[in-house]
C-alpha positions in Angstrom: -71.1 -34.5 -182.2 -68.1 -33.1 -180.3 -64.7 -31.9 -182.3 -61.4 -31.7 -181.2 -58.9 -34.5 -179.0 -59.6 -37.8 -178.3 -56.9 -39.9 -176.3 -55.9 -42.6 -177.8 -53.6 -45.5 -176.6 -51.0 -47.1 -178.8 -50.0 -50.1 -176.9 -52.0 -52.7 -174.2 -49.3 -50.9 -171.4 -50.7 -47.3 -172.2 -54.3 -48.2 -172.3 -53.9 -50.0 -169.1 -52.2 -46.8 -167.5 -54.7 -44.0 -169.3 -57.5 -46.2 -167.8 -56.0 -46.1 -164.7 -55.7 -42.5 -164.8 -59.5 -41.9 -165.8 -60.2 -44.5 -163.3 -59.0 -42.1 -160.8 -59.9 -38.9 -162.6 -56.0 -37.8 -163.3 -56.9 -36.8 -166.7 -58.0 -33.5 -166.8 -60.2 -32.4 -169.8 -61.3 -28.9 -170.6 -63.9 -28.1 -173.4 -65.3 -24.4 -174.9 -69.2 -24.4 -175.5 -71.5 -22.2 -176.6 -74.7 -21.8 -174.6 -78.0 -20.2 -175.6 -78.5 -17.3 -172.3 -76.2 -15.4 -170.3 -74.7 -17.6 -168.1 -73.2 -16.9 -165.4 -69.7 -15.4 -165.2 -68.0 -18.8 -163.5 -70.0 -21.7 -161.6 -69.8 -25.4 -160.3 -72.9 -27.9 -162.1 -73.2 -30.6 -159.3 -75.8 -32.5 -160.6 -76.2 -36.9 -161.0 -76.7 -37.7 -164.5 -78.7 -40.9 -165.3 -80.9 -42.4 -168.3 -83.9 -40.4 -169.6 -86.1 -43.6 -169.0 -88.8 -41.8 -171.8 -85.9 -41.3 -174.8 -83.7 -44.0 -176.3 -80.4 -42.1 -176.0 -81.1 -38.9 -174.1 -80.1 -38.6 -170.3 -81.0 -35.9 -167.4 -80.3 -35.2 -164.1 -81.6 -37.4 -161.6 -81.6 -37.8 -158.4 -80.8 -41.9 -159.2 -77.6 -41.1 -161.4 -74.1 -41.5 -161.3 -72.7 -37.9 -159.4 -71.5 -35.5 -162.1 -69.5 -32.5 -161.6 -69.2 -29.7 -164.4 -66.8 -26.2 -163.6 -67.1 -23.3 -166.1 -66.3 -20.0 -166.7 -68.3 -17.4 -168.8 -65.1 -16.2 -171.1 -67.7 -14.3 -174.0 -71.0 -12.7 -174.1 -72.7 -12.5 -177.6 -75.6 -10.7 -178.7 -76.9 -12.3 -182.0 -80.7 -11.5 -183.9 -81.8 -9.8 -180.9 -80.5 -13.2 -178.7 -78.2 -14.2 -175.9 -75.5 -15.9 -175.9 -72.3 -17.4 -174.1 -69.2 -18.5 -174.9 -68.1 -20.7 -171.5 -64.9 -22.6 -170.7 -65.8 -25.8 -169.0 -63.4 -27.5 -166.9 -64.6 -31.4 -166.5 -64.3 -33.2 -163.5 -66.4 -36.3 -164.3 -66.8 -38.2 -167.6 -70.1 -39.1 -168.0 -72.7 -39.3 -171.2 -73.9 -36.0 -172.1 -72.3 -34.4 -169.3 -72.1 -30.9 -170.5 -75.1 -31.0 -172.9 -77.3 -32.4 -169.5 -75.8 -30.1 -166.8 -76.6 -26.8 -169.3 -80.1 -28.0 -170.1 -80.8 -28.3 -166.7 -79.7 -25.0 -165.8 -81.7 -23.3 -168.7 -78.6 -22.8 -171.2 -78.4 -25.6 -173.8 -76.2 -25.8 -176.1 -76.4 -23.5 -179.8 -77.4 -26.0 -182.3 -78.2 -29.4 -179.7 -81.3 -30.5 -181.0 -81.5 -33.0 -178.4 -81.9 -31.0 -175.8 -83.2 -28.0 -176.7 -80.6 -25.5 -177.8 -81.5 -23.0 -180.9 -80.3 -23.6 -184.2 -77.0 -21.0 -185.6 -76.1 -21.0 -189.5 -75.2 -23.6 -191.2 -73.9 -25.5 -187.7 -75.4 -29.3 -188.0 -74.0 -30.1 -184.2 -73.7 -28.9 -181.0 -71.6 -26.0 -180.5 -68.7 -28.1 -178.1 -65.5 -28.7 -178.6 -62.4 -30.7 -176.6 -59.8 -27.6 -176.4 -57.5 -29.6 -173.8 -56.6 -33.0 -172.6 -54.0 -33.2 -169.4 -52.2 -35.9 -168.0 -48.8 -37.2 -166.3 -47.4 -39.7 -168.6 -45.9 -42.8 -167.4 -42.4 -41.7 -166.8 -44.0 -38.8 -164.9 -43.6 -35.5 -167.5 -46.5 -33.6 -167.5 -48.0 -33.6 -170.9 -50.6 -31.1 -171.8 -52.3 -31.3 -175.6 -54.6 -28.2 -177.3 -56.9 -27.5 -180.1 -58.1 -25.1 -182.1 -61.5 -25.1 -182.7 -63.4 -26.6 -186.1 -63.8 -24.5 -188.6 -67.7 -25.3 -188.5 -67.1 -23.4 -185.1 -65.2 -20.8 -186.1 -67.4 -19.8 -188.6 -70.3 -19.8 -186.4 -68.4 -17.8 -184.2 -67.3 -15.3 -187.4 -71.1 -15.5 -188.3 -72.4 -14.0 -185.0 -69.8 -11.3 -184.3 -67.2 -13.1 -182.3 -63.5 -12.4 -183.7 -60.5 -14.6 -181.8 -61.1 -18.0 -179.4 -58.4 -18.6 -177.2 -57.7 -21.8 -175.5 
């Protein structure tokens, strides 16, 4: 699954507060992903997402689905074993199940090592190359809060294997 940041409420008061922030889309989430292929320098994916009626647990772009908006910027292009890959930073505007995986697969750029949505396996990585690297919001006292997280070791090892040296949030 996805590595990185998860927001946890320690009190009922904060739980209610966070639920309100999520509902009004005032919690901002950023991710790092490696996709197969050469992604655009930047882009916006605004396609509705719904359940795949044929495969349990799989989602897809569906006209009758819920609106979903993903913004992205390519931060690196990588050639590995005669194939092109792109490291992208993602600004998730909505939070649908499998949103990033579905949107990029729909454009023909599935996430590396994403078996469900068609990504190529790379090295020993056994999960989709997807990391929650930043969460920001205004806390109950009105103060801006930003949490950041470095990619897990399995993602760093995959980058190293592919010849990429550094990754910045």
